[in-house]
C-alpha positions, 0 to 999 in steps of 0.5 A: 460203610459196606466191605468192598469185594473184588471178584476176579474173572478170566477167560473161562470163569463162569461163576462170577455173577453168582458170586457177586450176587452172594456177596451183595446179599450178605451185605458187601459191595462187590465189583468184578474185574478182569485179571488183565486190569489187575495185571496192569495195575496191581495197586487196584487191590488196595481199595478192597477188603476181600479178593474172591477168585470164583469157579469155572475153568480159567483158560480152559484148565489147559495146562492143569486146573488154575495154573495159568491164572495162578502164574499171572497173579503171582508174577504181576501182583504177588507183592500186592497180594502179600501186602493185602494179607498183611493188612488183615484182608481176606481171600476166598477161592471157590472151586477153580479159585481153590485150585488157583490158590493152591497153585500160587502157594498161598494155600496151605501157606508158609510153614507147610512148604511150597506146592506140597498139595495139589487138586487132581482128577476126581477118583471117579474119572468123571465130572461130579455134580451133586450136593454134599454134607460138610463139617467145618473144623476148629480152625482160625478160618474167618469164613466158617463157624467152627464145628458145624455141619453144612450142605453145599453143591459141588461141580468139578472134575479136578477136586481131589486134594492130594498131599505129597506124603503122609507127613504133609497130610498130618501137618495140615491136620495138626496145624489146623489147615483143614477147615472143611471136610466131606461128611457122611450121614451123621457126620462120620468119615465117608466114601464116594459119593459123600466124598465126591472126588476121593480127597485125602482125609475127606478134605473139602477146604483149606485155610492158612495159619492166619485164617484169612484165606479160604479155598474150598471145592464146594460152591457156597454161592449156589446156596444163598437162598432157600429156593436153590436147594433141591428139597426146598419144597419138601423140607423146612430150612432152619436159619439162613442157607449155609452158603450165605452163612459163609459170606456173612461170617467173613464180613462179620470178621471184618467188622461189616 
């Protein structure tokens, strides 16, 4: 029986359809639900194996990116979210969804401290839309094969991950929360535009200590078929598209 994925949408979410398609292509059964349904009945979560918060601009990012949706989730469904994770289930936050997970405190998670990282305005002061190279870390993250190079697109204005201080940054690194980093040609540490937003330590994605939660700024749902890559007519893609690999890796960890 395929894994069931809940994709949460709210006013301003605009990547839910693509994300549902990506999960379905990977072999899951995806259902899109408005956040108000979950607020009314948080027990809806119990029927699903994966919660996904997709990209977009939830509530117009009017206060700060992801804050309103994060508050809605924690106030109405916080206990169910913790029960969901205790059951070994998975949570994925993409772009605005990553911002939401940071604002809830689910990332980086217990042991690091509450709200010690944030996702702020890109250092360039501009909306960045480009393809980037990424390296996955050696972590417990159940969405990512460890130590591989990936290529995915980004599209965000507030993707710069900042730590409260160097102590927090070192904690993220040493405790294996950093599961995805931007990489230059050949995989080395990079500058703009390879790091499109100026994130501390080139961080593109975080996981919690269990590996059940992944938040990332790049969009894996935008590279699940060969034809989505801008060079698809000029170079041969070896293996499956990198975005699809992320969704399939998560399902494999569930036994799906």
